[in-house]
N, C-alpha and C positions, 0 to 999 in steps of 0.2 A: 078466452080460456078454453082449453080442450077438456073433453071428458077424461076421467081417470079412475083407476082402481088402485087402492093402496092397501098393502098387506105387509105388516112387519111385526111378527110376534116375539122378537128376540127379547128375552128378559135381561135387564141391565141391573147389576149390583155395583153401585158406584161409591167409592170412598175408602177410607182407611179400614183395614181389617176384614173387608168383604171376602177375601180369599179363604177365610176360616170356614166358609160354608161349602167348600169344594166337594167334599165327599157326599154330603146330602144331595147336592145338585146332580152329581153324576148318577147316584142311585135312583133318581127319578126316571132316568132314561135308559139305564143299562140293566138288562135282565140277567146277562151272563156274568156281570161284574168283572168283565175283562176290558181294559182300556188301553188304547194306544196313545202315549204321551209324546207329542212332537215339540221340539224346541230348537234353538239355534244359538250357539255361543255360550260363553261362560256365565251370562247373567242368570241362567236357570239355577246355577249353584250359588252364585254370588249374592243374589237377592233373597236367598233362603227358600225359594219355591220348591226346589228338589226335596229339601228336608221336610217341608210342610206336606207335600204330596205323599212322600213315603210314610210319614206318621199317620196322616189322615186315612190313606188307603189301607195301610196295614191294619189299622184299628178296625176297619169295616170289612176286612178280608176281600178287598178289591185287588185283583191281580192287574199289574200294569207292565207294559212293554214300552221302553223309552227309546227314542231315536232323535239324536241331535245333529243330523246331517243336513238339515235344511240350509239352503244358501239364498242370498238375494237373487231375485228373478228365478224362482224355483223351476226345476227341471221335471219334465214329464217322466223321465226314466226313474226318478226316485218315487214319484207318485205311483207308477205301476208296481214298483218293488214293494212299497208299503201296502198297496191294495192287496197284493198276493199274501203278504204277512197277515193282514187282517182276516182274509179268508181262511188261511191255514190254521190260525190260532183261535178262531171263533170269537174274535173281538167284535163288540157291538157298540162301542163308543169311542170317539176320537176327541182328545183334549189337546188344544193348541195353546202353547205357552209362548207368547212372543208378540211380534208385530205382523205386518201385512203378509210377508212371504210365508211365515209359518201358518197363518190362518188360511191363506190361499191354498197351500198344500193340503191342509186338513180338509177343506171343502172338496178339493179334487179327489182325495182318497175316499171321502164319504160316498161319492157316487161310483168311483172306480172299483171299490170293493164289492159292489153289487152288480158288476157287469163282467161279461166274459171276455171282452176285447180290451184294447188300450183305452184309458180314459181320455186320450187325445181326441178320440172320435167325438166326444162331447164338445170340445173346443172348436173343432172344424165344422161342426154342424152335421156330420155324417150320422150321428146318433143323438137322441134326446134322453136325458136321464128320467127314469120313471119313479125311482125311489132312492133314498139316501140313508146312511147311518147318521145318528145324531152327533152333532159337533158342539163342544163347549169351549170357552176361551178364558184364559187368564191373560189379560193384555199387559204388556210391559213397555209399550211404545205409544206415542200419539202421532199418527201419521195418516195411514191409508183409510181409516174408517171401516176396514173390512169386518170389524166386530158386528156391525149391524147392516151390512150390505149383502146383496144377493148375487155377488159375482166373485169369480176366482180367475186369476191371471197366471198362466203357466207358459214356460218356454219349451220349444222343441227345436233343437239346432238353432237356426237363425230366424225362427218364427216365434212370435209372442202373441198369444191369442187369449180372448176372454170368454168364459162361460158365464152366462147371466141367466139365472133361473131361481125362482123362489124356493125350490126344493132344497137348496144348499144354505138357506138362512140358518145361522146357528141357533141352538136352543137357549143359550145364555152367554153372557159375557161379564166377567168380573173385571172391574176397572179401578185399580187403586193408584191414584196419581203419585203416591210415594215411590212406586217402582220407576218413575221417570225422572226423579230428582237429580240423579247423577248420569242421566243418559248423555252420551257424547254429543257435543255441540254440532258437529257436522250432521249426524243423523237427526238431531232435533231440527236443524235448519231444513234438511230434506223433507222431514215430515211437515213442517210449517209451509213449505212450498207446495207440497202435494195437496194438502187440505185447502190452501188458497185457490189452487187451480180447480179443485173439485167444485168450489162455489162459483168461480168465474165461468167455467164450462156451462154451468146451469144458467148463469145470468144471461148469456148471449143466446137469445132465442128470437125468432121472428113471430112467435105467437103473440097476439095482441091481448090487451086487457088482462094482464097478469100482475096487477099493481101490488097485491098483497105479497106475493113471493118476490117481486122486485125489491120491495122495501125490506123484507126479511133477509134477503141475501145481502143487500147493502149494509144492513145493521150487523150481520154476522161477519162480513168482510171488514167493516170498520173495527169491530171488536177484536178480530185477530190482529189487525195492524197495531192496535193499542197494546195487546198482550205481548206481542213480539218485542216491543220497546221495553216493557217491564221485565221481560225475560233476560234481555241484555244487561239490565241493571242488577238483577239477582236471579241467576239460573236455578237456585235452590228454593225459590219461593213456592211453597206447596199450593197456595191459592192460584197463582199464575199457571202452574203446571196443570191444576185441575181444570181451569178454564180452557186451556189448550187441548187437553185430552177430550173434553166434552165437545169442543168445537170440531174435532176430527170426526166424531160421530155425526153431529148435526150436518156436517158438510157432505156426508156420503150415505146417509140412510134413506135418501130419495124424497124425504118430506119437502125439501126446498125446491123440488122440480115438479110438484103436483100441478097439473093443468097447463104445463109448458113442456116443450121439447128441448132438451139440452143439446149441446153441440158435439163435444167429444172428439173433434178433429185433432186437436193438439195432442191429446192422449194417444191417438192412433199414430201420429207422426213420431212422438217420443218413443213409442213401442218399437218402431223401426230402428231408432237410434240406439236404444238399449240392446236390442237383438244384435245389431252390427258391432257396436263399440263397447258394450258392457258398462255403460255409465249408470250411475245411481238414478233411479226413476225420479225422485223428487228434484234432484238437480237438473235432470233433463227437462222436466216440466218448467223449472225456473228460467230456462233458456228458450225453450220452444214457445211458451205462451206469449211473451212479449213480441216475439217475431210473428206469431199468428195474428196478434192484435195489429201490428204495424201493416201487415199485408191486407188483412180482411177489412180494416177500417177504411181503406181506399174505396171500397165498393158499397159498404153499408155503415155509414158513420154514425147514424142516429143513436144507437144504443151506447156507443163509446162516449159520445157527448153527454148523454144522460148520466152515465156512471161517473164521469169526471165532475160534473156539476154537483151531483148529490153527495158523492163520497168525499171529494176534496174541496168542495166549496169554491171552485174557480168562478171568477166574476164573468158572467155572460157577456157583459158589455165591454170588458177590458180585453178579451181574447176572441179570436175567430174560432170557428169549430175545429179547424185543422190544428190550431195551437192548443186547444183544450185536449184534443186527442193525443197530441205529442206529449203534453205535460202529464197526462194520465198514464200513458205507457212508461214514461220516465219514472213516475212515482212507483210503479210496480217493479221496475228494474231495480230501483233503490231498495225496495222492501226485500227482494230476493237477495240482493247483495248484502244487506244488513244482517241476514240470518246465515251468512257464510257461503252462499252459492256463487258460482262463477257466472259472469255476465254473458258469455258467448262461447261458441264451440271452439274457437281458436285457443282459448285458455285451457281447453282440454286436449289440445294438439290435434284437433279435427279441422282441417282446412278445406277450402273450396274444392269440390270435385263434382262438377255438373253431371258427368256420366253416372257416377255412383248415386247421387241424389235423385236423378231421374229413375234409376232402377228401384230405389227405395220407394219413390212415389208410385211406381207401377205395381210394386208388391202390395203397398197399402191399399190401392184401389182395385186390385185384381185386374191389372192391365187396363185400367180406366173403364171397367165394366160396372164398378161399384164405387162411385165417388163417396168420399167421407165428409162428415160434418152436416150440420143442420142450418146454422146461421148463414153460411155460404157453402154450397157444395164445392168440394175441392177435388181436382183431378191431378194427375201426376205432375203436370207443368206447374200448377199452383204449389204443390208440395215442394217441388224442387226450389222454387223461389223463396218459400218460407224458410227452408233449411239454409239457403244462401244468406238470408237476412240474419239468421241465428249465428252464422259463422263470425260476423263482425260487429253486431249491434253493441252499442254502449262503449265502444273503444275510447271515445273522447271524454268519457265521464270519469 
């Protein structure tokens, strides 16, 4: 086990009716009582959140500025535009209402509004944020776990980069599973895929003697597999939605990676695919991760065998290690397919293109000067082969 420091002060209000506390929470952190409210889509109105915020904020004389222009894979241009608005209006609190893209935008604005340049400099590493405005969240989706994470992901042209810094941890997150009861099944499936990969990325580590977090991850993964089956049977089951919403947080609040080094290579590869083709992140992960498993297990099979034996109970004496790995990967492909995700890139009309895939690998590794991943270091040639596997995997299933 490695040394570690863990810091996560995010206040969670979980369950039915917790949104009623929104005005009191905001006033804990906003001296000016001026709030930027960010959202995306009709759910802000349809779920009654708009009405709630107007009533609660008007009652307390909180001035609010609303913006619903957030899109999936949020853009730096909007971040910079919103940062300027915050400066001009004297806003000192940002409320994100939605899922990962809205929350990531809010976090980026929280540092961009206190900086003279473009917030993109924080994502490239050209600058380091020294301070941030407080961010609060009303979560309406179960997916990224951004509510309790210290990172933000933003796009600039065909670049998709991550800012990771404790300074952007939200002050609070309100999580009412009722808001997810009628969430579209494709978006639900993409969220289930993303949170599964957040746990698997942490599972695959070369750090030894991390038995506690191994077992915790295996249990959390098993729980998500079970809840996904229940969700198919009844998508409107509050208790199932609650389990899934909390799993999204547990999968990405970093507690399950303490003492170990996570991999994150498949996320970096998927970021290139999203930047190039605009695919949904969760679905991209559902395709990339099994391909990463198939490729990486050729070199470091032990952890894959351990996962298959413990998670799926394969008979050690009935199967070879290679068969256990193949069956384990197949089970995960089946899981992703069961929640509505495509199995391969061909189904998204992305076919083999070695030259393009090589270019994507070079971009991900900064021309092979910065290999990605921990479990196995990956260079551009490795990434090209993984994307090739992702093109056609599972076609016979």
